[in-house]
Structures are given as structure tokens and as C-alpha cells.
C-alpha atoms as an extended CHARMM CRD file, in Angstrom:
* protein
*
       109  EXT
         1         1  MET       CA           -154.7710000000        6.1820000000      160.7200000000  PROA      1               0.0000000000
         2         2  LYS       CA           -153.1440000000        7.6730000000      163.8020000000  PROA      2               0.0000000000
         3         3  GLU       CA           -149.9420000000        5.7010000000      163.4060000000  PROA      3               0.0000000000
         4         4  GLU       CA           -146.7870000000        7.6320000000      162.5410000000  PROA      4               0.0000000000
         5         5  PRO       CA           -143.4580000000        6.5250000000      161.0460000000  PROA      5               0.0000000000
         6         6  ASN       CA           -140.6160000000        5.9530000000      163.5030000000  PROA      6               0.0000000000
         7         7  ILE       CA           -137.1500000000        4.4140000000      163.7030000000  PROA      7               0.0000000000
         8         8  ASP       CA           -137.9110000000        1.9410000000      166.4990000000  PROA      8               0.0000000000
         9         9  TYR       CA           -137.6180000000       -1.0470000000      164.1590000000  PROA      9               0.0000000000
        10        10  ILE       CA           -134.3260000000        0.2450000000      162.7320000000  PROA      10              0.0000000000
        11        11  ILE       CA           -132.9440000000        0.6090000000      166.2490000000  PROA      11              0.0000000000
        12        12  LYS       CA           -134.1350000000       -2.9100000000      167.0490000000  PROA      12              0.0000000000
        13        13  LEU       CA           -132.3070000000       -4.1940000000      163.9590000000  PROA      13              0.0000000000
        14        14  VAL       CA           -128.9880000000       -2.4140000000      164.4750000000  PROA      14              0.0000000000
        15        15  GLY       CA           -128.8400000000       -2.1550000000      168.2620000000  PROA      15              0.0000000000
        16        16  TYR       CA           -126.1050000000        0.2390000000      169.3310000000  PROA      16              0.0000000000
        17        17  ASP       CA           -124.4100000000        0.3640000000      165.9280000000  PROA      17              0.0000000000
        18        18  ASN       CA           -124.8560000000        4.0760000000      165.2430000000  PROA      18              0.0000000000
        19        19  GLU       CA           -122.8740000000        3.8790000000      162.0060000000  PROA      19              0.0000000000
        20        20  LEU       CA           -125.2030000000        1.2480000000      160.5620000000  PROA      20              0.0000000000
        21        21  LYS       CA           -128.2480000000        3.1790000000      161.8040000000  PROA      21              0.0000000000
        22        22  ALA       CA           -126.9550000000        6.3210000000      160.0690000000  PROA      22              0.0000000000
        23        23  ARG       CA           -126.3130000000        4.3830000000      156.8400000000  PROA      23              0.0000000000
        24        24  LEU       CA           -129.8340000000        2.9250000000      156.8660000000  PROA      24              0.0000000000
        25        25  ILE       CA           -131.3860000000        6.3260000000      157.4730000000  PROA      25              0.0000000000
        26        26  ASP       CA           -129.2450000000        7.8480000000      154.7300000000  PROA      26              0.0000000000
        27        27  LEU       CA           -130.3120000000        5.0660000000      152.3680000000  PROA      27              0.0000000000
        28        28  LEU       CA           -133.9630000000        5.7320000000      153.1630000000  PROA      28              0.0000000000
        29        29  LYS       CA           -133.5590000000        9.4610000000      152.7030000000  PROA      29              0.0000000000
        30        30  ASN       CA           -131.9150000000        8.9710000000      149.2980000000  PROA      30              0.0000000000
        31        31  GLU       CA           -134.0000000000        6.1380000000      147.8680000000  PROA      31              0.0000000000
        32        32  PHE       CA           -137.4600000000        7.0290000000      149.1380000000  PROA      32              0.0000000000
        33        33  PRO       CA           -138.0000000000       10.1870000000      147.0220000000  PROA      33              0.0000000000
        34        34  GLU       CA           -136.7540000000        8.3790000000      143.9070000000  PROA      34              0.0000000000
        35        35  ASP       CA           -139.0820000000        5.4370000000      144.5590000000  PROA      35              0.0000000000
        36        36  VAL       CA           -142.0270000000        7.8080000000      145.0860000000  PROA      36              0.0000000000
        37        37  GLU       CA           -141.2110000000        9.6460000000      141.8610000000  PROA      37              0.0000000000
        38        38  THR       CA           -141.1980000000        6.3670000000      139.9270000000  PROA      38              0.0000000000
        39        39  TYR       CA           -144.4980000000        5.3240000000      141.5330000000  PROA      39              0.0000000000
        40        40  ASN       CA           -146.0720000000        8.7150000000      140.6900000000  PROA      40              0.0000000000
        41        41  LYS       CA           -144.9460000000        8.4590000000      137.0770000000  PROA      41              0.0000000000
        42        42  ASN       CA           -146.4140000000        4.9840000000      136.6660000000  PROA      42              0.0000000000
        43        43  ILE       CA           -149.6840000000        5.6630000000      138.4900000000  PROA      43              0.0000000000
        44        44  ASN       CA           -150.2560000000        8.8970000000      136.5450000000  PROA      44              0.0000000000
        45        45  LEU       CA           -149.6470000000        7.0680000000      133.2590000000  PROA      45              0.0000000000
        46        46  GLY       CA           -152.1150000000        4.3490000000      134.2900000000  PROA      46              0.0000000000
        47        47  ASN       CA           -149.3950000000        1.6780000000      134.4240000000  PROA      47              0.0000000000
        48        48  HSD       CA           -151.0660000000       -0.1770000000      137.2870000000  PROA      48              0.0000000000
        49        49  LYS       CA           -148.8780000000       -3.2710000000      137.1160000000  PROA      49              0.0000000000
        50        50  LEU       CA           -145.6770000000       -1.2200000000      137.2890000000  PROA      50              0.0000000000
        51        51  ALA       CA           -147.1920000000        0.9510000000      140.0330000000  PROA      51              0.0000000000
        52        52  ALA       CA           -147.9480000000       -2.2530000000      141.9820000000  PROA      52              0.0000000000
        53        53  GLU       CA           -144.2500000000       -3.1590000000      141.7550000000  PROA      53              0.0000000000
        54        54  ASN       CA           -143.3690000000        0.3370000000      142.9740000000  PROA      54              0.0000000000
        55        55  VAL       CA           -145.7790000000       -0.0100000000      145.9110000000  PROA      55              0.0000000000
        56        56  HSD       CA           -144.1950000000       -3.3600000000      146.7660000000  PROA      56              0.0000000000
        57        57  LYS       CA           -140.7440000000       -1.7620000000      146.8840000000  PROA      57              0.0000000000
        58        58  LEU       CA           -141.9790000000        1.2520000000      148.8570000000  PROA      58              0.0000000000
        59        59  ASN       CA           -143.7400000000       -1.0280000000      151.2960000000  PROA      59              0.0000000000
        60        60  HSD       CA           -140.3950000000       -2.4310000000      152.4500000000  PROA      60              0.0000000000
        61        61  LYS       CA           -139.5010000000        1.0950000000      153.5350000000  PROA      61              0.0000000000
        62        62  VAL       CA           -142.9100000000        1.5240000000      155.1730000000  PROA      62              0.0000000000
        63        63  ALA       CA           -142.2150000000       -1.6050000000      157.2350000000  PROA      63              0.0000000000
        64        64  LEU       CA           -138.7000000000       -0.4750000000      158.1100000000  PROA      64              0.0000000000
        65        65  LEU       CA           -140.2030000000        2.6920000000      159.5500000000  PROA      65              0.0000000000
        66        66  GLY       CA           -142.4830000000        0.7250000000      161.8920000000  PROA      66              0.0000000000
        67        67  PHE       CA           -145.6280000000        1.8400000000      160.0940000000  PROA      67              0.0000000000
        68        68  GLU       CA           -147.5550000000       -1.4160000000      160.6500000000  PROA      68              0.0000000000
        69        69  GLU       CA           -151.1160000000       -0.3300000000      159.7770000000  PROA      69              0.0000000000
        70        70  ALA       CA           -149.8090000000        1.4960000000      156.7250000000  PROA      70              0.0000000000
        71        71  TYR       CA           -147.8990000000       -1.6270000000      155.6860000000  PROA      71              0.0000000000
        72        72  ALA       CA           -151.0950000000       -3.7050000000      155.7140000000  PROA      72              0.0000000000
        73        73  MET       CA           -153.0150000000       -1.0650000000      153.7700000000  PROA      73              0.0000000000
        74        74  ALA       CA           -150.2080000000       -0.7870000000      151.2020000000  PROA      74              0.0000000000
        75        75  GLN       CA           -150.3210000000       -4.5450000000      150.6760000000  PROA      75              0.0000000000
        76        76  GLN       CA           -154.0370000000       -4.2430000000      149.8820000000  PROA      76              0.0000000000
        77        77  TYR       CA           -153.3400000000       -1.3550000000      147.5320000000  PROA      77              0.0000000000
        78        78  GLU       CA           -150.6440000000       -3.3400000000      145.7560000000  PROA      78              0.0000000000
        79        79  GLN       CA           -153.1460000000       -6.1400000000      145.1580000000  PROA      79              0.0000000000
        80        80  GLN       CA           -155.7610000000       -3.6450000000      143.9380000000  PROA      80              0.0000000000
        81        81  LEU       CA           -153.2980000000       -2.2070000000      141.4430000000  PROA      81              0.0000000000
        82        82  LYS       CA           -152.6080000000       -5.6860000000      140.0940000000  PROA      82              0.0000000000
        83        83  GLU       CA           -156.3460000000       -5.8730000000      139.4140000000  PROA      83              0.0000000000
        84        84  GLY       CA           -156.3560000000       -2.4380000000      137.7740000000  PROA      84              0.0000000000
        85        85  LEU       CA           -158.0430000000       -0.7070000000      140.7310000000  PROA      85              0.0000000000
        86        86  THR       CA           -156.9230000000        2.3570000000      142.6710000000  PROA      86              0.0000000000
        87        87  ASN       CA           -159.3520000000        2.3940000000      145.6370000000  PROA      87              0.0000000000
        88        88  ASN       CA           -156.6510000000        3.0130000000      148.2740000000  PROA      88              0.0000000000
        89        89  ARG       CA           -154.6090000000        5.4850000000      146.2380000000  PROA      89              0.0000000000
        90        90  THR       CA           -155.3480000000        8.5360000000      148.3720000000  PROA      90              0.0000000000
        91        91  GLN       CA           -154.6420000000        6.6870000000      151.6230000000  PROA      91              0.0000000000
        92        92  PHE       CA           -151.3760000000        5.3290000000      150.2590000000  PROA      92              0.0000000000
        93        93  GLU       CA           -150.2450000000        8.7100000000      149.0070000000  PROA      93              0.0000000000
        94        94  ILE       CA           -150.9870000000       10.2530000000      152.4240000000  PROA      94              0.0000000000
        95        95  ILE       CA           -148.7060000000        7.6030000000      153.9280000000  PROA      95              0.0000000000
        96        96  LEU       CA           -145.9820000000        8.5230000000      151.4360000000  PROA      96              0.0000000000
        97        97  LEU       CA           -146.3260000000       12.1780000000      152.3660000000  PROA      97              0.0000000000
        98        98  LYS       CA           -146.1140000000       11.3970000000      156.1030000000  PROA      98              0.0000000000
        99        99  ILE       CA           -142.9630000000        9.3680000000      155.5010000000  PROA      99              0.0000000000
       100       100  GLN       CA           -141.3630000000       12.0950000000      153.4030000000  PROA      100             0.0000000000
       101       101  ILE       CA           -142.0700000000       14.7020000000      156.0930000000  PROA      101             0.0000000000
       102       102  PHE       CA           -140.6480000000       12.3450000000      158.7310000000  PROA      102             0.0000000000
       103       103  LEU       CA           -137.5010000000       11.6550000000      156.6950000000  PROA      103             0.0000000000
       104       104  ASN       CA           -136.9650000000       15.3600000000      156.0230000000  PROA      104             0.0000000000
       105       105  LYS       CA           -136.9120000000       16.0160000000      159.7720000000  PROA      105             0.0000000000
       106       106  LEU       CA           -134.8510000000       12.9450000000      160.6540000000  PROA      106             0.0000000000
       107       107  LYS       CA           -131.1880000000       13.2850000000      161.5290000000  PROA      107             0.0000000000
       108       108  ASN       CA           -128.8540000000       10.4170000000      160.6040000000  PROA      108             0.0000000000
       109       109  ASN       CA           -127.4360000000        9.8630000000      164.0840000000  PROA      109             0.0000000000
């Protein structure tokens, strides 16, 4: 997957409202690590149904960051987890890592 996270969709949503853009980015930066931590806890405990819920929540952030291919793959992974499978786990966790690196480098304005 050559696609990378970006803020193009956020900019499309907020237009020239830099304050709203900064608030959205700040929200992502604060919530994303917490959501990943919750996902990691549930997946490591084998709580596939709860991990599927975590993936669903994380996938909203994936979409917000314009990560379209990753969004589709995460939807598949969510469904797999509901069936007790983890086939796309590594791919999904690579996406999470890419997003975290992107967010760490991202400035709010």
C-alpha cells in the first residue's frame, strides 16, 4: 500500500477555517493513541468482538486522514474480527503506525 495519510479531506471539510482545522488535528492527536491502546489491549487479550469495535472507531480517523485504501482494508479486518479471524492484523497495525508517525509530525495550523 503506497498510500499515505494526509489532511486533504480535513481541509476539504473545514475550508479556510484554520481554528476548526487545528481543533480537528488536536482531537486526532489526542484520541488516536488512546484508541490504538484500547485496540491493542483487546486484540492481545483475544477479545475479537471488542477489537472489531475499536477498529470501527479507528477507521473513522483513517477516513478523515484521506487513507482510502487503508479504510477499505480496515473494514475487511473489522468483519474478520467479528468472525474471530485476524488475517489482516499486520496490515492494519502498519496503517496505525503510519498514522501515528504522521500525527507526530503534524502541526495543528
